[in-house]
N, C-alpha and C positions, 0 to 999 in steps of 0.2 A: 879689242877696241883700241883705237889710236887716241888715248887720252892725253891731252896737253896740260890739264889741271886735274889734280885729285886730292881731295881731303879725306883723311883717314882718322876718324874718331877725334876730331879737333875740338879743343876747348880753349877759351880765352877768358881770363879774369884780369881786369885792370887793377893796378895798384890802388889800395885803399878801398876797394869794392869787395863786399862779401858775396854778392850775387854774381855769378859768371855771366859774361856777355854772350858766350857761346858754350853749348854743352853737347859733346859727342856728335859733332857734325861730320857726316860722311856723304860725299857726292863726287861726281867726276864730270868733266867737260871734254867733249870730243873735239879734235882739231877741226876748225872751220865751222863750229857750231855757234849759234847765237842763243845765249841763255840770259834770262832776266830773273833777278831776285826781287820778289815783292813781299811786303809785310808792313805792319803798322810801325810807327815811330818807336825806336828803341828795341826792336825785335832782334837785331843782330845782323841785318843784311849789309849795312855799311861796314861793320867790323869784318865780315867775310871779304868784302871788296878790298879793304885795307890790308888784310892778310895776303891776298893774292898779289897786291901791289908791292908788298914788302914794307909797307909803312908801319905795320905791327908784326909782332912775332907771336906764335901760338904758345899758350901755357901748357897744353897737352896735345898729344897726337902728332901726326905728320902731314905735311903739305908737299905735294910734288907740283912744280910749276916751272916754266922756262925763265931764262934770265931776261929776255927782251920783252918787257911788258911796258905799255904806256897807258896813261890815264887822262881822260878829259873830265874836268871838274865842273861843278855848278857855276853858271854865269861866266864860263870861260876861264876865269882865274888868270887873266892876262896881266903882264907887267905894264903899268900905265906909262912909264917913261920910254918904252920901246915901241917902234912902229909895228904894224901888222906883220910886215916882212920879218923884222928882227925877232918878234915873238915866236913866229913859226920856225925860224932858223935856230932858236936858242939851243934845243937839245942836240941838234947836229953839230953845232959849233963846240958844245961842251965835250963832244966825242972826238973833236979834232978832225972832222970831215973837211976835205978841201973845199974852198969856197965855190968852185965851179959845180961841184956835186950838190952843195947846199942850195945854190940857185936853182938847179934842176928840180930838186925835191920840193923846195918851197913853192916854186911855180906850179908844179904838178898838183900839189894838195890845195893851193889856193884856187886853182881852176876847178878842181873837183867840188869845192865848196862854194863856187861862184863868188869868190872874194878877190879875184886877181886885180880888179880895178881899185882896190882899197889898200894895196900893199904899202903905200907911203903914209897912210892915215894912222892915227893913234887911237887906243881903245876909247878914249873919251869922245871921239868923233863917231862912234859906232852905236847902233841899236843893240839891245840885249841879244837878239837873234844873231846879229852879225858877230858879236863877241863870242858867242857860243860856236859859231862856224869856224872862227879863227882858232879857238881852243881845240876843236876836233882836228883841224888841219895840223896844228902843232903836234898833237898826239900821233897822228898818222905819218908825219914827215920822217920820223926815225925808223919807219918800217917795222913796227912791233909785231911779234908773233901773236900777242894777245892785246886787244884794245879793251880797256875798262872805261865804262861810262857811269858816272856818279850822278844820278838824277839830272841829266843834262838839259832837260826841257821843262823842269819844274817851274821856272820863273817866266816862261814865255807865253804869249797869247796863243789861242787855238790855231789861227792861220799859220803863224810861224812854226808852231810845233808840228803841224801836219806836213809842212814843206820839209822840215828837218827830218821827220820820219822817213819821207821818201828818199832824201839824200843818204841817210844812214843805210837803208836797204840797198840802194844803188851801189854804195861804197862796199858794203859787205859782199854783194854778188860779184863785184869787179875784183876785189882783192882777195876774197876767200879767207879773210881774217877770222880768228876766233874772237868773239865779242861777248863780254859779260857786263851786263847793265843792271843798275839798281833803279827801281821805280817804286813809287807808292800807288801807282795807278794800274789797276788790273787791265783796263781797256788798252792802255799803252803797251803793256807786256804782251797781251794776246795779239796786238797789231804787228808786233815786230819779231818776237822770239820763236825759235824752234822748240824750246822748252821753258816753262815758267816754274820756278822753284819758290814755293810758299814757305817763308820763314816765320816761325812763331816762337816767342819766348826763348830765343837763343838756340833753337833746334830747327831742323828741316821737318816741316809738317807734311807737305805733299809735293810731288813733282808731276807736272802735267805736260804731255807731249802735244804740241799744236801742229796740226797738219792741214792748214787752210791755205788756199791759193792767195797770192798778193794781187791787188790790194785787199787786205782782209776785212776792213770795215764795211766793204760792199758785199761780203759773203753772207749768205743766208744763215750760215752756221756760226758766225762770229759771236752773236749774242748768246748762243748756246754755250760756247766755251767760256765766255765771260761769266755767265751766271753759275756755271759749274764751280769755277774758282771762287766766285763771290760768296757762294753758300758756305764753303769751307772757311773762307777768310773771316766771316762774321759769326762763326760758331762761338 
């Protein structure tokens, strides 16, 4: 298998904590796959995402992952003093990319997120959904091998969330990026992902393969898959 991410018996204990955040976590993500980590608050799913991003280091075990990884955070996490254009351009400029290439990449990703007309606006002028679109555009502008999404839709209204779900699926199909997302919503995970990984008490509890056609919420088998995971989630 062409694994782009692999965890081998990974553990993580934060300084000052007796209880480990992660215990003996092993799983792999195949190139081009869309994986969603779900679980209750404090279960360890965000710690797994931070380990992939390189924001944390494991206390035990080994992690195989590529260098070029980008992350979109909750609520966009934009710099308020920068315009939309400059927020999206930030990572490219930090890498020393020539300005002509920066302009091409920023324009491409803003168009993909339907935000091209907002390039000169500031984050304060945007809605929550628009800020999240810019955050995703910024993450994609550096052309990462892996895109990480940290509960990107948790603060949005249902209509905006549904629109962004469609956008993410379209981007995934177009770019064939490997995507790893954290969510606390089983319905969202089943709507989007190839596989749903249920995290419980710092360990991998179950892994579910989702084989439904898109759009999935209209599929007659959508609720079957949701309920299968929900029964295990609430054990």
